[in-house]
N, C-alpha and C positions, 0 to 999 in steps of 0.2 A: 504494500500500500504506500502510495506517495501523496503526501499532503499538498494541496495545490500551490502553496507559495513557499514550501521548503525547497532549498536548493539541493539537488540530489546527484549531480555528476557533471563532468566537464564536457563542453562542446565548443569547439572553435576558441579555446583559450579562456572560456568563462563558464561560470556555473549556469546550469539550466534546470528546468523543471520537467519531469517526465509526466506525460499524460497517458493514462492506462488505456491504450487502444486495443480493441480485439482484432482478430485477423481480418475480418471484413472491413473494418475501418481503415486498416493499414493498406489493404489492397486497393481500396477506393482512392486513397490519397496518392499512392504511387502511380495510379492510372491518370488521375485528373491533373496531377502536378509533376508529370514525368519530365517536364522541361526545367524543373527546379532542382539543381544539383545538391545532393546530400552525400555524406560519407558512406562508404560501403559498410563500415562498422555499425553506424546508426541504423542503416537499413536492415542488417542482419539481426541486430538487437531487437528491433521492433517487430520483425517477422516472427522471431522466436517467442517473444513475450506475448504477441497477439494470439499465437496458436494455443498457448497455455490458458490465456484468458478466455478464449472461445470455448475450450473444453470445460473450464470451470463455470462458464456462463450456462452451458447446457445443463450441467448438474444442478446449479443453483435454481434455474428456472423450473426444472423438473420437480425439485423439492418444495418450491414455494408457490407453484401455480395454484390459483384459486378461481372459483367461478366468477366471471365478470359481472359487475353490478353497475347500475346507472351511477355516474359520477357527478358530483357537484364541484365545479371548478371555478376558482377566482383567479383571473389573470391580471398581473400587474404589468402594464405596458408603459412605454415612454422611451425617449432617446437615452443613450448611455449618459451617466453622470447627472441624471435629473432627479435623483432621490429614490430610485426604485428599491435599493437595498434597505434604506431607512424604513420605507413603507412595508417591505417584506418582513423585516424584523418585528415591527409592531403588530402586524397581522398574525405572524407566527406565534406571538405570545398568547393568543387565545388557546386555551387547553382543548377546546372543541374543534380546532382546525388542525389540518395536516399539511406537511410540506416536505419536499425532498431536502435532505440534509447535505452538508458539504461532503460527508463520507459517501453517501449514496451517489452523488453526482460525479465524484471522482473515481468511484469504484462500482459502476453500475452493473458490471457483470456478476458480482458476488454479494452485493449489499443485502439482498433478502435473507441470506443465511449467516452473514457475519456481522451486520451492523449492530445488533443488540449487544453483542459481546464487546466489540470495539468501543462503542460509546460508553458502556459501563466502565471500561478500563481507562480510556483517555479522551472521552468526548468533550470534557470541559477545558482541556488544554488548548490555549489560544495562541494565535500569532497575529501579526498585523498585515493587512493587505498592502501591496507595494504602491498602489496608486493614491491611497489616502490615509494610511495608517489606522484604518478602522480595524478593531479587534474582531476576529472570527474564530470559531472552533469547528471541530468535526461535526458537532451537533447543530451548528448554525444553519438557517435557511440558505439555500444556494441556488444558483442558476441551473436549471435543468438542461440548458444548451450544452454544458460540458458533458453531460451524460449522453446526449444525442451524438455528439462528435465521437465520443469513445466507443459508441455502439455501431458506428458506421453510417449514420444518417447524414445526408447532405447538410452541411452547416457552414454559416459564415465564419465560424471560429476555426475553420481550416486555415484562415488567414493568419492566425496566431503562430502556426507552424511554418507557413510559407508567406511571410508578410510582404514580400515583393509581388505576390499575386493576390493581394487583399481585394482588389477590385473584382477579380475573377471569383474569389470566395464569396463575395457579397451577392453574387447572382443566385446563390442557393438560399437566400434569406426567406423567400416565399416559395413553398413547395408548389403552388399553383403555376409558377413560372418554369418548372422543371418538366422534362419529358415524363410521360405517364408512368413508366416503370419506376423512375426515381421518386416521383411523388408518392406512389403507393408504398415504396420502401420507407420513405420518411414517416408516413402515417402508421405503418406497422411498427417501426421502432419506437416512435413516440407513444403510441397506444400501449404497447407492451410495458415500457418503462413506467408510464403513468399508472397502469394497473398494479404494478408491483409496489409503487409508492402508496397507492390508495389502500393496499392490503395491510399496511402498517397500522392504520387506524380506520377500520371499516366503518362506513357510514358518515365519516367526517368530511367536510369540504376540504379540497386540496388547493392550497395557495401556491401558484406558480409565478415566478418572476424571471423575465428575461427581456431585455430590449429587443431581441430578435423576434419575439412573438408579436411585436408591433407591426411587422411586415405581413403577419399571417392571420390577422383578425378575421378576414372573410372566411378562410378555411376553418379556423378554430370554431367560429360561431356556427358553421355548418356541421362540424363533427360533434359539437357539444351545444345544442340549441339553448340550454339553460345556463350557459356560462355567463359569468359577470366579468366586466373589464374595468379596472381602475387605471385611469390614464393620468400619469403625473408629468407636469411640464415645469420647466425652470428657465430662468433668464438665459437666453442664448449666449450672451457674452461669458457668463460663468461656465456654461456647458462646453463651449468651444475649447478653452484652454485645458479644462479638466479632462475632456475626452481625448484630446491630443496626448496629454500626459499619460492617460490610462493605456492607450494603444502602444505608446513607446515602452512603458514599463512591462506590460504583459508580453509584447512581442519579444523584448529582450530576454525574458525568462523562458518562453516556450519555443522560440524559433529554432528550426533545423537548418536554416540557411542564413544568408546575410540580411541585414536590416535594410528597409527602404530609406531613401533620404527624407528629411523632414518635410520638404515641400510636397512630395508625393503623398505622404501620410496626411498632411494638412488638407490637401485637395480632397482626399477620400473622406475625411471627417465632414467636410462641407457637403459633399455629394450624398453621403449616407443619410443625413437627416432630410434632405430634399426628397429623396426617393421614398423614405419612410412616410413622410407627410402625404405624399401622393397616394400611397396605399391607404392611409388612415382617412383622408378626405373622401375616398371612394366608398368606404364601408361604414364609418361611424354614423352617418345619418340613417342607416338601415337598422341600427341596433335599437332595441326597445328601451324605454325610459328606465326600467329597473335592471337593465343589463349593462349600463355604461354610466360612469361618473368621472369627471375630470377634477383634479386637484392641483393647485399650484404649490410648488415646493416651498416657496417663501411663506405662504399662509400655513402650510403644514408644520413648518419649524417654529413659527410664532405661536400657533394655537393648535398643538398636536391633538389634544384630547377632543376639542370641539370638532376638528376636521375628521378625526377618526369616527366620532359619533355620526357626523353627517354622512360619511361613506357607508356606515352600517345601515343608517336609515334609508338612504337613497337606493341601495341595492337589496334592502330587506334581508340583511344578514342577521342571524339570530344571536341573542345573548351578549349584547354589548356590555351589560352590567357585569357579566362573568369575566369578560376580557379586560375591563377597565383597571382593576388593581394590578394586573400583569403589565399592562401598557405603562401605567404610572411608575411601576418598579423599574421597567426598562429605561424610561426617560430619566429617572433619578440617577441611575447608574451611569448614564452617558451625558449628564448635564454639562460636563466640562470638556466634551470632545471639541477639538478645534479643526475646522474645515481648512482645506488648502486654500491659499490665496494666490491669485495670479494677476499680473498687470498686463494690460493690452495697450500697445502703441496706438495712437489715434488713427494712423493710416490703416493698420490691421483691423481695428474696430470698424472702420468705415467699410472695408472690404467684406467683413462678416455681415454687417447690416445689409449691404446690398445683395449679398448672396442669399441671405435668410430673411429678406424683407417680409415675405409671406408669413413666415413663422412668427416673427416679431409682432406683426399686426394681428394675426389670428389669436394669439395668446395674450395680447395686451401689454407687450413689453416695448420700451421706448429705445430710440437710438441713443448712443452714448452721449451725444451733445445735448440731449434733452433731459438727462438724468442729473439731479443735483444731490 
């Protein structure tokens, strides 16, 4: 088992992080990114590890398979660095809710039969995330996108391993844009993993968080007609630098190849949000009133309890009173957390505003020159 932000071995003269890919995932990556050179040693290591993980996955699934039941799912969507993790953590405090843990997402092949033991032994041991120094543990809520990548589903997070091909990786964000067989494979992997997560706490709503799901709302709402979507937005100026910093940090940890130059990465950060908003604009008006709520990060951080109650009420989620003391406990424990601060040069801020003007206007944020 490899924890997502622990450094585990050398690659190209620096420490890197191993993602636990099964054999199917590695075969897909080597096919799609055949033009991206990696060392023969890394290729052989991943092939061998993937074979073992695939064998363990079959055993794990056979021992943990349960009868499928209708699922109640709450999706947290929004662009990277908009506060999705903060929201996920607070929703995850509800003892009547379920979520995929960090351990499950990084070890999706075996977590159904190993998670309980691992979490009892070391689930509360925490480390800090490289992009924002936020403390997380093996038991913390985590992005299910890591699990999808490790299980061989088409995923934008392939770009973490091959960051010079990040633009290519992002084309896998919406399974509706993929060839029919790849789309069905994504649905199969996602549904199977989700079913295994749901089996941890049968009958409890499952809270999923990943910015990548923002591209898939149309498909997800078709697969799960009763799904709820909580859409969090944040000032684009804050989002830009924080997202750029995130991709740099994560790519430097996970990459199997050389890193892209900063300008290429910055262009991709700009393009990703534009394409995400195009997807959201096309589907959000089709969602029912009790299936969608939008929250601003700034309001959520100023009035977290009131905003959480509004979310529960709008989406008709049960038992806010039960969740409230757990939310308050979480807030008290993180009262002194300091967010990263970034400065933007006026010319760069103007470029960002022009590129994201539609986003600024849609969500009510002002150009830098208008902010006092």
